[in-house]
N, C-alpha and C positions, 0 to 999 in steps of 0.2 A: 504493499499499500504505499502510496505517496505520503511525504511528510505532513500532516495537517497544519503545522506552525508556519506560519508567514512572516518571518521578520524583515519586511521589505515595506518601502514607503507606499502607504495607502492600500496596502493587501488586507483583504478583509480576513480576520481570525476565525478560527473553527467556533470560537465562543465569544460573545462580546462580553467582558465580566465588568460587573460594577457598575453599569450604567442604566440600569431599569428606571430609575426615577427620571433622567433625561427623556429616555424613550417615553415612557407614560406620559409626561408633561407635554410632549411634541406630539403624539397620537390624539390627546384631549384637545388641543389647539386647532388640528385639523377638522374634530368634530363640533367646537365650538362656534365655528363659522368667521364670516370676514370681520377682520379687527382683534382677533383673540392675540392675544401679547405674544403667544409663542410662536406666532408666523413670521414675525420679524425678529431675529435673533442673531447672535454671534456665536460660534463655538470657539472657545479659548482655552489655552492651557499650554503647558511647556512643552518644549519638542519631545515627541516620542508617547504622549499621553493618547494618541489616538483621534487627531482632529479631523483629519481627512477621512479615516474610518468611519467616524460618526458622522460626516456628510453622506457617505454612501449608504449607512444604515438608514439615515432619516429618508433618503429617498427611497430607500426599498419600501420602507413604511406607508410613505405616501403613495407608491405605486400599487400597493396592496390595497390602498383604499379607493383605487381607480382614476387617482391623480397623473397628470403629465408631470414628468420632471426633467429638468435641463439642467447638466451640470458643466460649470465653467471653472478658470481659475483668471484671475484678475490681470491678465497681462494686458497690453495695448491691443485693441480692437474687440474689447470684451463685448462692446454693445453690439456691434454688427454682428459678431457669432452668436450672440444670443436672439438677437433679430432674426436670423436664417434658422437656429433650432427650433424655435417657436413656430416659424412659418413652416418647417417641416412636418412638425407635430400637429399643426393645422390640417395641413394636406392628408396626413395619416388619418385624420379623424373624418375627413371626407368634406372639409369645408373649403371650398375654392373661392377665389377672388371672383366677385361678382361687381358688374360695371353699375354704377349710378345712375340713375335716369332724372334730367331734368328737361322741364317744358316751361315755355314762354309763349305770350301771344301778342300780337302786333294788330291795333284798329287802325284803319283809316275810313273816315266818314262816308265816302262813298262806295266803299268795296266791303265795308263790314269789317270783322277780325279773322286773322289767320293764326293758328297755332301750331306749333311745331314742339315735338320732343326728340331730345338727343341724348346719346349717352356719354357720360364723364368717363374717364378711366380711372381705374381704382386709386385710392388713397395711397399716398407715398409707401411703399412697399418697403421702404427702409426704417419706417417708424416702429419701433419696439412698442410703443403703447398702444399703435394701432393693431399690431399682430396679435398681440396677449388679449385684447377687447375681442378681436374676430372669434380667436381661439374658444373663449369662456363664454363667448355667447353662441357656440355650437348648441343644438339640441342633446348630442350626446354626452357633453360636458356639465350638463345640468345639475348632476349631483355630485360632481367633483370640481379638481381645480389645477392650479399649474404652480411646482414648487421650482425655484430656481436656487441652486447651490452654488457659491462662490468660494473657491478659495484663495489662501494668500490674500486676502483681501486689501492688505496694507499696501500691495503692489500697485493700485489701480490709479490709473490717471486721474488727473483732478477733474479735466473736463468729463471723464467717463462716470466719475462718481457724482458730477452734477445730474448728469441724464439719469442716472441709476436711482438717485434719491427722487429726483422729480417725479418721473413715471412711477415708482412704487408709492408715494404719497397720494397719487391720482388715484390710482387704483384701488387702494384701500379706501380712500373717500368715495369713491362709486360704488363700495361694497361688494367688490370682486373677490373671488375665491383664489386669491394668490399668497404664497409665501416665499419668504427670501430668507435663506441662513447663510451667512459669511463665517469664514473661519481665519483666525492667525493666531499668533503669539500674543500674550498679554500684552508686553511692552509696546508691540508694533501697532496692536488696536489701541491701545491708550494714547499714543501717538498719533493715530489718524484721527482720532477723537480731538484731541488737544490742537493739532494744525487747522482743524474746521471750526474752531470754538467761534470764532468772530464772522463766520458765515452761516447766518441763523437758520435756513431750511435745510442745508446739509448737517449742520449741528443737531438740528432738533430730529432728524431722521437717526443719525447714528446714536445719539443718547436714548432715543426710544427702543432700539432694539435690546430686548432681553439678551441676560449673559448666560449661555450655559458654559459652566466652568468644569473642567475635566481635570479631575486631580488624581492621587492615588487610589488604588483598589485594596480592601482587605485581604490580607494574606490568606485567610481561611475561605475566602471566595477563589483567590487563586488556586489555592490546592484543590478543592473541589473542581475547578476547572480542567486541571491536568488528569484528575480521575476520571472526568465525564468524557473528555476527548479519548481516552485511553480504551474507555469501556465502547465508545462507538466505533472505535478502530478493532475493537476486539483484542485489545492488547494487556498485558500485564503491567500495573504500575501499582506498588502499595502505596497506602496513606502515609505512611514514614517518609518514603522517598519523595512523595508528593510535597509534602511539608517542607521538606530540605529544600526542594526547587522554588519553592513558592517563598521562602524566607530569603533565599538569594535574589530573588526579584524585587524584594521590598516595596511590592505593590505596584511597581513601575510599567505600563503596559507594554511598551516596546521591550523591555527586559523579559517579559512574559513569554514574548514569542521568541526571543533569543535563546532563553533556557530551555524554553520546550522545544523549539528546532534542533538545538545542537545536542540536547540530551537522548531525543528520540535519534537522531543521526547515529550517537555513540552507541547505541543500543542494537543497532540494526533490526534484525528479526529476533533477538533475544528479549527475555523478560527484563524491562527495565530496573535497573540496580543501584545500589549507592554509587558503585564506582562509575558506571555510566552517569548519573547525575553530576558527580565530581568533577567528570571530564567536560561534560555540557555546560557546568558552572562556570568553568575556567576560560571556556573559549567565548562563552558570552561576555564575561567580564572585559575581556580583550576587544571583543567586537565593539561594544556599547561606545567606547571612548573614541574609536574611529567613526562611527555612523551616526552619533547623538552629541557627544561633549565637544568634538573638536569644531562642527559646524555651529553650535551654540556658542562657544567661546569667540569665535570670529566675528559675530554679531555685535561684542560689547567692546567698549573703549577700553583703553590702557589702564585707565582708572580702573574701572569695573575688575577687570582682569587681577590687577595688583591687589584690590581689596579679598577677592577670592582666594589668591595664593596665598595672603597673609592668614586667612580664615584656614586655610588647609594645613597650617604648621601645629594645629592641635590634633591629638588623636582623636578626640571626641569634640562634644559641643563645645564652642567657642564663645567668650565673653567679649562683649562691645569693647570693653576696657581694653583688653589684650589686643584684639585687631587695631585700635586706635593708635595704641603704643607704637605696635610694630610698623604703621604708614606715617608715625609722625603727625597726626591730626587728632582732633577732639571726638568725643564720643556721638555728640550731635550731627557730625558730619558723617561718620560711621551709619547712624540712624537712617538719613537720607537713602543710602545704599541698600539697607536692610529691606526698607519697606519695597524698594526696587526688585529686589533679587527674590522676595517673598511673594509678589506679585508676579514672577516670571516663573514660580514653579521652580527655583533652583534652590531655594534653602527654606526651614522651617522654623520659626520661632518659636521655642519649648515654654511651657507655663513659666520656668524660672527665668526667662528673658534671654537665655542662651540660644546660639544660632547652630542648627545642625545642618548638612546638605541633604536636599530631599532626594536626590537623583542618584541611583547606585551607582559606585565607582568614580563619583565627580573627584572626591577629595584625593584619591590615588591617581587619578589622571592629572591633577593640577600641580600635585608634588613632583611626578615624573617628569612633565614639560614646563616646569616653573623658570627654567632658564629661558624659554623661548619668549616668555611673558616680560613687559616692561616694569621693573619693580620700584621704581621711582618717577612716574610720568610727571611728577609736579614740577622736576627740574628741568623739564622740557616746556613749560610754558602752558600745562594744560592744567585747568581749573575746574571747578563744580558749576 
């Protein structure tokens, strides 16, 4: 049997663990009718928590309810691609372009009046709002709607964000069965909202979107997902070994797939043992640095990376005072970054105020690659 685990970008795992609340809320929003809060939403969370997988799953739910679904990424040309996709969906439902008829009459005293009818060409075929309206006006769409998902929303061009906001707001105002779900990492979504704060229409559109925040999964649920995956494949995987694997993931969704994949691969056709789990976990720990931590750190400033490296010097949770001392700043300075890292899903703030890395193996990766990061960016003129 093929390996059921999928540790690659956007691939749907065999089981979506720990996301029932999000899925239930979205299903309810589809049933609650036009204007339901969950129909305009952001899916956000740290790298590797399954944002793209969530978009795919929400699309599957909508399709199951009879909705049309268009999936896109916010690269240049988004509006044009959405227009063409909606038009294709409209044609698939049997709704064709119909010319509009207009009539006029001319009266002359000695001749009476002459009336004339003529056909106008269809409305602009490149207008996304018109295309969506035509689709949703179709009798076959009477009890369904249209879901648009947009991944990497922070990469959207300003003019296309303007169009997307205006079109969506008009359709909602018209009571259309439309839903729009956008995905992005927290700091990028926050920046998108901040950058448009002085543009009322766009700002209102972004701030009214519900936040579906994806975090870590309970380790007990992870262990059960390993056992259920094995049962479906008629493989032997003991509860103790499943718990060992779950602990190594620390509830991080991408790590669940990495550990599952490499443990399954290590076992071959044999019963999955502690030895297979140890080998799979070791490979997964190496892979997560390359696949998750490297790109995540690349997005950060030198100051961000320096603070994280200072935090990584502790074997366990860190105190803000220790981090501040290592970088030559005060605790208020560290607090600004603490909030930013927590929002990005990179650290947890513990009840005692100490800071702990949230994603598996991030501390180890930072220690191993510390020499590559700038340790005193302030001397180069960089400031908060």
